[in-house]
Structure formats: structure tokens, C-alpha cells
N, C-alpha and C positions, 0 to 999 in steps of 0.2 A: 504494500500500500504506500503510495507516495506521500510525503509529508505535506501537510496543509501549508500553502504559501502565505506570505504576509498579508496579501489583500484579503484572503479568507479570514485571517485573524481579525481584521477590521470589521468584517461582516458579522462575525460572531460577537465582537464587542458590542455592536449595536443591537444584536438579537438577545443578548443575555438578560437585560432588564425584562424583556417580554417572557423569556423562558424560565426565569428564576423566581417566579411568584412564590413567596414563602408559604410553606404548608406547616401549620402550627405544631404538628406532632413530631417533626423531625429535627428539632433544634439540637444544639450542642448539649450532650449529656452532662458535661462538666458544669454548665450553667444550671442544669436542673437538679444537680445533686448537692446543692447547698444544704448541708445537714442542719436543719433548724432545731431549736430546742424542743419543740413539741414532739418531733419525730424521735429525738433521742430519749426524752423522758419516757415516751411510750415504749420504745424498745428496751429501756432500762427495766421496765416493769416485768420483763420476761424472767428476770433473775431474782430469786430469793437469796439474800446474803446476810445471814445472821452472824457470820464470823467477823471478828474485829478488823481483820486485814481488808476484807471486802468493804466493810462499812467505812473504813478510813479512805480507801480508794474512791468509794462512791461520793464521799464528801468533796474531794478535790474535783471529781468529775462534774458534780453539780455546780460547783463554783465556776468551773470552766464554762458550763452552759450559760451561767448568769453573765459572765464577762463577755461571752459571745453575743448575747442578747443586747448587752450595753455597747456593742460595737467596739470592744477593746480586744482585738485579736491577739496582741502580744501577751496580755495577761492570760487569756483563754489558753493559748499555746502552753504556757508554763504550768497551768493547773492540769491540763490533759496529760502533759508529759509526766507530772508527778503522780497522777492517778495510775498511769500505765506502768510506771516504775514500781509502785507499791504492790500492784496486783497484775502481773503480766497476763493472767488468764481472763481478765476482765475485758471481754470483747468490745463492749461499747466504748470504754475508755481508750483502748488501743486503736480502735477505728477513728475516734475523734482526734487522737494524737497524730495518727498517720495522715488524716485529711488536713490537719493544720500544718503539718510539715510540708505537704505539697503546696499549700498556699503561702507559706512563709517566704518573705523576700530576703532570703539568705542564700548566697551563691553556693555554699558548701552543701546545702540540702537539695540543690538542683542537679547534682551530678547523677549520672546513670545509676551508680551504686546506691546512693542515698534515696533516689526515687524508687528503686526496687525495694529498699528497706521499708519505705513508707507504705508501699503496696502490700508488703508482707504483714504489716501491722493491721491493715484493713481487712485482709482476707478472712480471718476467723469470724468476724461479724457477718461478712457477706455470705459465708457458707452456713452459718448458724441460722441466719434470718433471711432466707432467699426472697421472701416477699417484700422486704424493704428495698423496692426497686430503684429508688433514687440513688441509694448508696451503691447498689449493684451496678447500675449503669455508669456511675462515676468511676467506680473501680475498674470496670471493663474498658472505659474510655482511656484511663491512665495507662492500663496495661498495654493497650494498642499503641499509645504514644511512645512507650519505651521498648517497643518491639517484642513484648510478651504476647504475641499474636494468638497463640494457642489458648492462653489463659483468657484473653479477651473474648475469643470465640466461645469458649466454655460458658462464660457468664451471659453473653448475649443470647446464645442458644437456649439456655435455661430460662432466662427472663421471657424470651419470645414464647416459649412453651407454656410457662405459668401465667403470663399476662398477655394473651393474644390481643387484648384491647389496646395495648401499647404498641401501635404499629410502627412508631419511629424506631423501635428496637431493631426491626428488620432492615432498616436503612443502614444502621450502624453495623449490623451483622454482615450485610453485603460488603461493606467497605473492609471489614476485617477479613472476610473470605478473599477479597481481591488482594489484600496485603499478603495473604498466605498463598497466593497463586492459584486459587480455586475459582476460576471464572464461572464454571457451571453453577456452583452453589451460590455465588454472588448474584447471578441472574435469577436463580430460583427464589432467593430471598426477596428480591425486588418484585417478582411476579406475585409472591404471597402478599406483599404490601398492597399491590394493585387490587387483589381480590378483596381486601378489607376496605380500602379507601377509594377504589375506583381509579380511572385513568388520571394521571397527573403528569403534565409536561416535564416537570423537573425530574421526575423518576425516569421518564422515557429518555431524556437527555443522558442521564446517568447510564442507562442500559446501552444506549448507543456507544458511549465511551468504552464500556466493557467489551462490547462486540469488536470495536476497533482495536482494542488492546490485544486481541488475538487474531487480528487481521480478518475478521469475519465481516466482510462488507455486505454479504447477503443478509445476515442478521441485522446489521446496522440499518440497511435500506428498508427492511421490513418494519423496523421501529419508526423510522421517519415517515413511512406510509401511514402508520397508525396515528402519528401526530397530525398529518394533513387531514386524515379522516375525522379526527377529533375536533379540529377547528379549521374547516376549509377556507375561512375568511382571513386567516392569519398569514400574512406574506412571509414572515420569518420562517415558518415551517416549510414553505415552498423552497426557500433559499437553502435550507438545510438539506432537503431532498435533492436539490440540484448539486450541492456539494458532494453528496454520496455518489451521484452518477458521475461527477467529475473524477472521483477516486477510482471508479470502476472503468474509466475510459469510454464513457458513453456521451459524446459531445451533444448529440441531438436532444437527448433527454435532459442534459444539463441546461441547454439553452431554453428548452420548453419551460422548465420550472422556474428559472430565473426570470423569464419573460412573464410568466404567470404572476410572480411576486410583484413585478412592476405594474402589471395590469390591475391587481387588487389594490395597490396603493401607488399611484403615479409619482408621488413626491417622496417615496421611501428611499432614503440614501443607500441603505444596504443593498437594495435591488440594483441600483445603478452601479454600485461598486462591483457587485457580483457579475453583472453583464460586462463591465469594463475588463474584468479579469478574463472572462470568457473570450472576448474579442482579441485580447492580447495573445491568448493561447492559440487562437486561430490565425494569428498573423494579420488581422485587419486593423491596421494602425489608425485609420480614419475613424472608425466606430469606437475603437479603444479610447482615443483622445476625446471624442464627443461624450462618451459616458463618464469618463474621468472628470471632464469639465462640469457635467451635471452633478456629479457626486460632490465636487468642491463647492458648488452653489447650495447644496442641501443644508438645511438647518438641523438635520439629525446629527451632524458631526460637530464636535467642538474644535477649537483652534488647534489643540495638540494633535487630534486625530487627523485633521486636514494637513497639517505640516508633515506628519508621518506618512500620509498617503502620497503627498506630492514628492516627498523625499524619495520614496520607493520608485515612483514614476520616473523621476529625474535620473536615478541610479541606473534604471533599466536603459534609458536612452544612452547614457554614457558608456555602459558596459557593451551595448550593442553597436556603439559608434554611429548612432543615428543622428539625424538633423536636430540639433539642440534648439532650433527656432520653435519647434513644437513645445518644448519645455518653457520657452520664454512666453509663449502664448498662454499656457496654463498658469504660469506664475502671475500673470496679470489679474487672474481671478482672485487670487489670495491677496494680492496687493490692494485691489479695489475694496475688498471686504475689511482688511486689517492694515490700513496704510501706516499705522504708527505702532505696530507690534514688534518688539525686538526679536521674537522668535522667527517671524517672517523675514526680517532683515538678515538675521543670522543664516537662515537657509539660503537666502539670495546670495549672500557672501560666499558660502561654501560651494554653491553651484557655480558661481563665477570663477572661484579658485580651481574647481575641478575642470573647467574649460580652459584654464591657463590665463584667465583675465585677472591678474593679481591686483592691478591698480583699481579695477572696478570692485573687487572683493574688499580692498582696503576702505574704499569709500562707503560701501554698504555696511560693513561691520562698524565703521565709525559712527554712522547714524544710530546703530543699536547701542553703542557705548554712550552716546548722548542721552538716549532714553533710559538706559539702565547703567549708570556710572559705577555702581557697586558690584557689577557682575564681572568677576575677574576673568572668567573664561573668554569673554568677548575681547578683552585686551590681549589675552594670550593668542587668540586667533589672529588679531591684527598683527602681532609680532611675527607670527608664522607666515602670513601673507607677505609681509614686508621682506622677510628673509627669502621666501620663495621667489619674489620679484627682484632679488639681488640688491636689496637695500637694507643690509643688516644694521647700518648706522641709524636708520629710521626706527628699527626695532628697539635699539638701545635707548633712543629718545622716548619711545612709547613706554618703556619700562620705567624710566626715571620720572616721567609724568605720572605714571600710576602710583609710584611711591609716595607722591604728595597726597593721595587720597586713600590708599589701601596699604595694608601690610602684605607684601607679596608672599605667596606660598612657595614651598620648595620647588615645585614644578616651574613656577615663573622665574625663580632664581636660576634654574638650569637653562631655561630658554634665554635668559639675559646673557649668561656665560657663553652659550652657543653663538648668540648673535655677535658678541665681542670677538669670539674666535674666528667667526666667518669674516668679520671686518678686519681681521689681522691685527686687532688691538690686543696683542697677546698678554700684556701686563694686566690689563683690565680683566681679561678672561680668566687668567690664572688666579687673580685675587678673588674673583667671583666664585670660581670652583673651590677655592680654599674656604670661603665663607660657608659654602654648602657642606663641606666636610666638617667644619666646626659645629654647624647646626645639627648634623647627624650624629657625630661622635666627638664630643668636646675633648676627650682625653686622648684621642688618637694622635700620635706624633706626626708632624707634617714635614719636618726638615731632616729626617734621618731615614736610613733604609729600614724598612719594617722587617720584623721576624715574627714567626707565630707567637713568640712569648710577649711581644710588645703590642699585640692586638687585644684590646679589652674583651674579656669573655662575655661581657654583657651585650655585645653587638650581635644582632640576629642575622641568620644566614642570608635572608633577602637583602639586608642592608650591606652585608659584606660584598654582595654582587654589585649593588649600586655604587658603593665606595670604589670598588675596583674599576667600574666604568668611568667614574669621575677622575681617578688617577690616570686612566688611559687618555682622557681628554687633556689633562694637564701635560702628559707626555707629548701629545700631538702639538700642543701650543709651544712647548719648549723647542720641539724639533722645527716648527715653523719659524721660530725666532733664532734658529741656528745655534741653540744651546744644547749640544748633543749629550754631554754628560748628565745634565739635569733631566733631559728627556728620557734617557735610558734608566736613570734612577727612578723616575715616575713609573715607567713600564714595569720595572722590577717590583715596585710596591703594588702595582695593580695585580700582578701575578701572585704575589705573596698573599694578598687578600682573597683572590679567587683564581686558582691555577688554570681553570678551564675558560678563562676570558678569551674568546677566539679573536676579538678585535685587537686586544693587546698583543696576543701571540702573532697575529698577522703583521701589524704595524711595526712591532719591535723587530721581527725577523726581516722585513723588507728594508727598514732603515739601517739595520746592521749590515746587510749585504751591500747597500749603497755607499757605505762609509768605511769600508775596509775592516768590518767586524769579523767575528768568528763565524765562518760560513757553515761549519758543522752544527753549531748551536742554532744558527738561523734556520737551517734546514729542518732540524728537529722541532723547533717551535712552529714553523710553517706547516709541517706535516700534521702536527697535533691539532692545528686550527681546522684541518679538513676532516676531523672526526665527525661521525654521525650525520646530522641533518645538514652540515656545512660542506659535505663531500662534493656538492655540485656548485658551490659558491664561486662565481667566475673571478671575483677579486682575489680570493684566497688561492684558487688554482693558478692564477697569473703570478702571484707572489712565489709560490712553490716552484713553478716552472722557471722563473727568473733566477732564483737561487741555484737551481740545478744547472742552469746555463752558466752562471758565475763559477760554479764548481767544475765546469767542463763536461758535464754529462748532458750533451745536447740532444742525444737520441731520446732520452727519457723526458727532457725538458719539452721537446717538440710534442710529445703525446699530451702532456698536461696543458700546454698552451693551446693546443687544438681543442681540448675539452673546454678550456676557459672561454674561447671564442664561441664554441657551440652553445654553451649555457647562456652566455650573454645575449646571443641572438634569440634564444627562446624567451628571454626576459625582455627583449627589445631594449637592451641597455648596452649596446655596443659603444665603444669609445676608442679613440685613436691609439692610446697607449697599448691596448691589447694587441693590435696589429703591428705596432712599432716593435714591441718585444718579440712578436712572432717572426717578424722580418729579421731581427738580429739573430734569433736562434737558427732560422733556416739558413741565413748567410754563413753562420759559423759551421753549419753542416756542409756547406758548399752547394746548397740548392738555391742558386741565385735566381732562377726563373720564378720559383714560388716566393722567394724573399721579395722580389720586385713587386709581385702582385700584392703581398701583404703591406709593403710600404705605400703603394698607391691607394690601397683601401684606407690606410691610416691618414694619408694626406686628404682623401675625400672627406673624412670625418673632422679633420683639423687643417683647413687649407693654408693657414698662416704659419704652420710649423716649419721653420727654416732648417732644423736638423734633419727632418724627414726628407725635405727637398734635396738636401745635400747627399743623403744616403741613396736616393733614387738616381741622382746624377752619377754618383760613383759606380753604381752597379751598371748603368747604361754605358758608361765609358769603358768599364771592364770588358763589356761584350764586343767592343770595336776592335 
């Protein structure tokens, strides 16, 4: 069964209020099982307790009841606890204590072990007095929550048998059966509920979900048919039946039921969205756009839903490389409805950025910032667009302006440091990265080579990875500033913090090879960077091939460089250096014909590269 797509999710969102009309007998058993004093006093009467221990325990138990009636749960908890400690066989006291433990706002009591202990305190009462159904249902509900599914089923089954009038028990029993993986029994429990209460749309929806859980589209379709028959005038049920036919690959029936839903209610937004989805699947872009346009005009959807709907539409256009003018047209609908909504301006900016119009994106997100000046994420997006548009200095200005109004988050600090690095303002970037390290790990040494012993044990694993990434960026800054010793020092620290930092391994290896460093160590680091998911990373393949070339192993280097070019082509991320390196490797092997082709491709990607021009001339002169 194919997964339901995002548009179908919007349809269901709109349908849920119609389908989820509350039915009073199927509420949360935890809410129903508030053990009131009257029930407890009544159940306490089951025991005759002339012995002094029980009498003493009963005194504390009754005091607990009184405090509970006075809405003093803390005192009630202590009295119940005392009663249960004095007479552990006193089922009422133990149950009250267990129930209070579950409700107590104390973290240590909410661990799985302590929740199970609370449950065990309640069990004797539940088994001794099976007709106290509030306590029984609460107990079963908690058992299900802590994965004691078999115990929950035992109590739900018992209560359903003893109290058939409590039909809601069957709903909870069906959920427990599902958690236990028994779909047949889950469906049977819901059918038993329907025998008692009659047809109920919410129960039918639950049955549909159970059928779909085992990929039984025939059973799910049968249930949707019963919904349509139950209320032929409800368009939501027609849409649901259309969804079922879509899952079974029956486009004609899908279209019929979506169209019927729109016929029943011509203004129904979910029907228009369903039809838009249908037309998209059929490749009819004109009707797809038309129905999406109508859905955006519908008053059934709020702003957030419309933004999400349009965002999905625009993403489809971009992914399929279609004419974005269609998206511009639909955007006008939202702009006319919500001309001053930051959410709409934010989406407009992201759409412009996705199309590569970064100046336009900056202008649109700027309007959003004017309307919501305290929304940090909009300022972060502005910085991102400015950097993508090759204006990192503007991003730095944006950050400094933001500092006058907001306290920047760590993510914004990283963005600022990255902008400074991109602007080649290395001193500012390094200072910013150091500030981030101080913010994350105040006691971590900054100016010495790190060792495992100097790394504070309090630093979490995820933060070790982040700190390693920051030291890598510091190393890149120092290298850009031609401070090689400090750069290599920073890379060493990055790898001490996280030895599997592939970017640090790659950069360190490449820069070592370019500056007369230890080629064996460089090759070892570079090969390590190619482990696992990075085995096809074109940048890392290029680095390893280049180091092999430097070591004189050109035959092996040629294989890796060819792979780097192949992977870059797949990613549509080819660049001049890949072919330049390939040309050098091929020339070193004496394959001047292929080397010339590689250099010409490199020059095509970077026409102003004089070094490549000279290499081409040299090879051509050598042929004469």
C-alpha cells in the first residue's frame, strides 16, 4: 500500500472535525478513574478489621481520603503511603497509594520501574473488587501505557464481560489488542461496540486504520462504503472512499468520489484539494493548478494550512523543473488574501531563494522582519540569502543589527562566524568561533593541543561532535590566513574531540599534501574520510586521488579521480579542479590525449584559469 501523500494529509485534517464527533462513553479511562472518597469508603466497607494494625492503617487511610476531598494531594499522598506501610495487605490503602504515586509530580516516580511498582500496589484491589470498574479501567489504562499489554488486556476483557453496558471498554480493549499485534481481535472488539451502540463514524475510522495496518485495502474500502451509506450527504466520507480507491490504483473510481464530494458541497476545500491531487497524479497541470487555486481561495483552510499547501505545490514545481511562473500565479492568491502576513512573506522569500533570486529573497524576508522584528529565524534566513548571493559582509551587518534588538542564539553565532569566514575576515571569524566554544564548554582549553585527559567529562557526545566541527572551521580560517601551524593545531584538536570528523580528516590531509607534509599520514586520514556513507563523496575521492598522485601511485590515483568525476556528475556538482587534477594524473601516466580532454573540460568550467590554459598549450606543443 503506498503511503498517503501530503495533500491527502491536508484533506484528512479538514475531515477530522467532521469524523471525530465525540461519543461520551469512550473517553480516557484515566480521567474516569479519579478515585473519589465515596467510592473508597464504600469499598473500605468490604473489610472487617478488628485488629489494631488494620485499625491504625485505616485511620491514616481515612485521613488521606479527607485530605483528598480538601484538594490537598501532597498530604493525601503521605497518609496513603503511611497506611500502606503499616498494613501492606490493606488493598484499599495500597491502591490509593499507588494511584497517588502515579499522579505525583515527582520525576523519580515516573520512571518505568516506579510506574510498574505503582501498578503492583493497585493490582490487589483491582483483583479483589472486579466490579469497581473505574479503578479497573484506570489500572488497565496505566498498564497499557507502560507496555504491560497482556495485563491491560486481562482487565479490559474482564470488565467488558462483567459490565457489557460499559461499551467504551471495548474501544480500549481494541487498542490494547492492536498494541499486542492482534488485529482480528481488535476489529472484533470494535464490531461488538457497534452492536451495542450502533454505527459510529469515529469507530469506523478506527476500523479503517486497523485494516490499513495490515494492508487490507479491501476491508478498509468496505468500511468506507459503510460510512457513505450511513450518511450519503457527507462529502468527507466520499473523499475518504476516493482515497481508498487511490490506494488500490483505481483512478476512475477515485475521480468519481472526489467529484461527488465537490458536487455535494461546491465550496468544500477538501474536495478541491483532493481533485487537485488527482489531476497532478494524472499529469494534467492545467486542472491541477485550477483546483489548487480554488483550494487556496477556500475559507475551510486557515493560513498555516494554505502556506503548507502552497509550499508543497511550489516544491513539486521545483523538483520537476517546471515553469515557476505557475507558482508565481498561485502565490498571488495568498498575497491578495494575506498581504501583511510574515508567514506568506517568508514562503515568498524561500521560493525566490530556491529559484536563485537571492536579492528578491532578501527583500521579501526583510518585509517579514519589519512585521515580526523579534523572530530570529527571519534574520537568520536573511543572512543565509545574503551569503548565498555572495554578500557575506551584508550578512555580518545583519547580525550586528540584530544584536541591538535580540540576544543571538548559538545557531546565529555560527552563521555570523561562517559569514566572516566567507568574507575572508579570518580574525573576526576565529574570534566568533572561539566565543561559541566558550559558550558551549567554558572550561575547554583553547590555546593548547587537546588530549583526552584535558577534555571535560561533562561534555556530551553530541557537543563533542559540534566542538570538533567548530575547531575544523577554525583550522580552515587559519589555513586561509596562511597560518599553517595554527591551522594544523586546530585540525589536531578537532580530531582529538571526534576522530571520525570526515571534514577535518579530508581538509587536514589535503592541506598536508599541498604543503610538503607527511604524505603517508595524509593518505591514511584521507582514506579514513571515505569510510561508510562518504565512500562516494566526490570531494573526498578527489583528495585521496590527489595524495596518491603526490605519492607517485598514478594508476590507483586515476581510478579514484575517475570515480570522483563520476559522482560529481551524478550530483550535478562538477567543478574545474576535479578535471584539472584528473589532467595532471593522466599526464603523469603519459596519457596526454585524455589529459588534454580533461584540461579542456576544466577550462570550460573555469574559463579564466591561466594555469589550465598554460597546461593545454604545453600539451599541444608537445604533440608538434
